[in-house]
C-alpha positions as a LaTeX table, in Angstrom:
\begin{tabular}{lrrr}
\hline
Residue & $x$ (\AA) & $y$ (\AA) & $z$ (\AA) \\
\hline
Met1 & $-168.57$ & $-136.71$ & 82.07 \\
Ser2 & $-165.89$ & $-139.12$ & 80.83 \\
Arg3 & $-163.65$ & $-136.20$ & 79.91 \\
Lys4 & $-163.67$ & $-135.04$ & 83.55 \\
Phe5 & $-162.69$ & $-138.53$ & 84.73 \\
Gly6 & $-159.93$ & $-138.66$ & 82.14 \\
Met7 & $-158.47$ & $-135.35$ & 83.32 \\
Leu8 & $-158.80$ & $-136.44$ & 86.96 \\
Phe9 & $-157.09$ & $-139.76$ & 86.21 \\
Leu10 & $-154.27$ & $-137.97$ & 84.39 \\
Ala11 & $-153.75$ & $-135.56$ & 87.30 \\
Leu12 & $-153.69$ & $-138.40$ & 89.83 \\
Ala13 & $-151.26$ & $-140.37$ & 87.69 \\
Leu14 & $-148.87$ & $-137.42$ & 87.50 \\
Val15 & $-149.03$ & $-136.80$ & 91.26 \\
Gly16 & $-148.74$ & $-140.53$ & 92.07 \\
Gly17 & $-145.75$ & $-140.96$ & 89.76 \\
Ser18 & $-143.81$ & $-138.15$ & 91.38 \\
Thr19 & $-144.39$ & $-139.50$ & 94.90 \\
Leu20 & $-143.15$ & $-142.95$ & 93.90 \\
Ala21 & $-139.95$ & $-141.48$ & 92.51 \\
Ala22 & $-139.34$ & $-139.63$ & 95.78 \\
Gln23 & $-139.45$ & $-142.68$ & 98.03 \\
Gly24 & $-135.80$ & $-143.58$ & 98.31 \\
Arg25 & $-135.11$ & $-144.74$ & 94.78 \\
Gly26 & $-131.75$ & $-143.63$ & 93.42 \\
Pro27 & $-128.30$ & $-143.16$ & 94.91 \\
Lys28 & $-127.89$ & $-143.13$ & 98.68 \\
Arg29 & $-127.01$ & $-139.83$ & 100.32 \\
Tyr30 & $-125.05$ & $-139.41$ & 103.54 \\
Ala31 & $-124.78$ & $-136.37$ & 105.82 \\
Ile32 & $-121.02$ & $-136.63$ & 106.44 \\
Thr33 & $-117.92$ & $-134.77$ & 105.35 \\
Ser34 & $-116.20$ & $-135.77$ & 102.15 \\
Asp35 & $-112.99$ & $-136.45$ & 104.09 \\
Arg36 & $-114.75$ & $-139.07$ & 106.22 \\
Ala37 & $-116.25$ & $-140.60$ & 103.09 \\
Ile38 & $-112.79$ & $-140.92$ & 101.51 \\
Val39 & $-111.29$ & $-142.49$ & 104.65 \\
Val40 & $-114.11$ & $-145.04$ & 104.96 \\
Thr41 & $-113.99$ & $-145.82$ & 101.24 \\
Arg42 & $-110.24$ & $-146.36$ & 101.36 \\
Asp43 & $-110.59$ & $-148.71$ & 104.35 \\
Val44 & $-113.34$ & $-150.73$ & 102.66 \\
Leu45 & $-111.42$ & $-151.02$ & 99.38 \\
Val46 & $-108.24$ & $-152.21$ & 101.11 \\
Lys47 & $-110.19$ & $-154.69$ & 103.25 \\
Gln48 & $-111.80$ & $-156.18$ & 100.12 \\
Gly49 & $-108.42$ & $-156.64$ & 98.40 \\
Tyr50 & $-108.33$ & $-153.55$ & 96.22 \\
Glu51 & $-105.46$ & $-151.07$ & 95.93 \\
Val52 & $-106.27$ & $-147.35$ & 95.93 \\
Ile53 & $-104.18$ & $-145.78$ & 93.16 \\
Arg54 & $-105.05$ & $-142.12$ & 93.69 \\
Val55 & $-107.76$ & $-139.69$ & 94.74 \\
Glu56 & $-108.38$ & $-136.66$ & 92.49 \\
Asp57 & $-110.16$ & $-133.45$ & 93.46 \\
Arg58 & $-112.36$ & $-131.92$ & 90.75 \\
Gly59 & $-114.42$ & $-129.15$ & 92.24 \\
Ala60 & $-117.07$ & $-130.65$ & 94.52 \\
Asp61 & $-116.28$ & $-134.18$ & 93.25 \\
Arg62 & $-113.56$ & $-136.56$ & 94.34 \\
Ile63 & $-112.62$ & $-139.35$ & 91.96 \\
Ile64 & $-111.23$ & $-142.50$ & 93.52 \\
Trp65 & $-109.06$ & $-144.65$ & 91.24 \\
Tyr66 & $-108.56$ & $-148.22$ & 92.40 \\
Arg67 & $-107.69$ & $-151.67$ & 91.07 \\
Arg68 & $-107.77$ & $-155.26$ & 92.18 \\
Gly69 & $-104.61$ & $-156.56$ & 93.83 \\
Asn70 & $-103.17$ & $-159.87$ & 92.70 \\
Met71 & $-104.42$ & $-161.58$ & 95.89 \\
Gly72 & $-101.29$ & $-163.78$ & 96.02 \\
Arg73 & $-102.12$ & $-165.69$ & 92.85 \\
Gly74 & $-99.35$ & $-164.21$ & 90.69 \\
Arg75 & $-101.70$ & $-163.02$ & 87.94 \\
Gly76 & $-100.84$ & $-159.34$ & 88.19 \\
Lys77 & $-103.07$ & $-156.48$ & 89.20 \\
Gly78 & $-106.41$ & $-155.63$ & 87.68 \\
Pro79 & $-107.28$ & $-152.75$ & 85.37 \\
Pro80 & $-107.78$ & $-149.28$ & 86.88 \\
Met81 & $-111.39$ & $-148.53$ & 87.83 \\
Lys82 & $-112.97$ & $-145.42$ & 89.30 \\
Phe83 & $-115.98$ & $-144.08$ & 91.08 \\
Ile84 & $-117.01$ & $-140.62$ & 92.17 \\
Val85 & $-117.77$ & $-139.22$ & 95.61 \\
Arg86 & $-119.93$ & $-136.16$ & 94.91 \\
Arg87 & $-121.02$ & $-133.42$ & 97.31 \\
Val88 & $-124.66$ & $-132.39$ & 96.68 \\
Glu89 & $-126.44$ & $-129.97$ & 99.02 \\
Asn90 & $-124.49$ & $-130.89$ & 102.18 \\
Arg91 & $-124.80$ & $-134.60$ & 101.36 \\
Ile92 & $-122.36$ & $-137.14$ & 99.95 \\
Val93 & $-123.42$ & $-139.27$ & 96.98 \\
Phe94 & $-121.45$ & $-142.24$ & 95.62 \\
Val95 & $-121.68$ & $-142.41$ & 91.82 \\
Asp96 & $-120.81$ & $-145.53$ & 89.77 \\
Ala97 & $-119.72$ & $-147.49$ & 92.84 \\
Pro98 & $-120.03$ & $-151.30$ & 92.59 \\
Ser99 & $-122.80$ & $-152.65$ & 94.79 \\
Ala100 & $-120.49$ & $-155.02$ & 96.73 \\
Ile101 & $-118.30$ & $-152.10$ & 97.76 \\
Leu102 & $-121.24$ & $-149.76$ & 98.38 \\
Val103 & $-122.85$ & $-152.21$ & 100.81 \\
Asp104 & $-119.74$ & $-152.25$ & 103.02 \\
Ile105 & $-119.39$ & $-148.47$ & 102.79 \\
Asp106 & $-123.02$ & $-148.11$ & 103.85 \\
Ile107 & $-122.46$ & $-150.37$ & 106.87 \\
Arg108 & $-119.33$ & $-148.48$ & 107.94 \\
Leu109 & $-121.00$ & $-145.06$ & 107.56 \\
Arg110 & $-123.96$ & $-146.08$ & 109.72 \\
Leu111 & $-121.70$ & $-146.90$ & 112.69 \\
\hline
\end{tabular}
C-alpha cells in the first residue's frame, strides 16, 4: 500500500514541478519584430546615459554593444558591455540584459 502512495507522490511531484516552471519564470518574450526591439533598446540606452557602440547580426541573434558615457564628470567612458536580442519562435528574448535597462525596455514595449 505504501509503495502505491510513493509512486503516486512521485508522479504528482513531477507533474507539479513542470507546471511551476511554466508559470512565467525565465526571460520575458515579446511578440514584436527584431527591428522594433533594436530601436526601443537604443532609445532606452541613450536615455539612461549609455552609448551604443555597434549592433552585430549573427543569424537570428543581434548583439548590442554599449558602454557608459562619462556623464560630464570627465572620468572617461566605461568598458564595453553587451547583451543579446534573440529571435525564438516568432518572439523576441533579451539575454544577459541588466535589470535596470530591461525594466525600461519592458515599459516601452508595452506602449
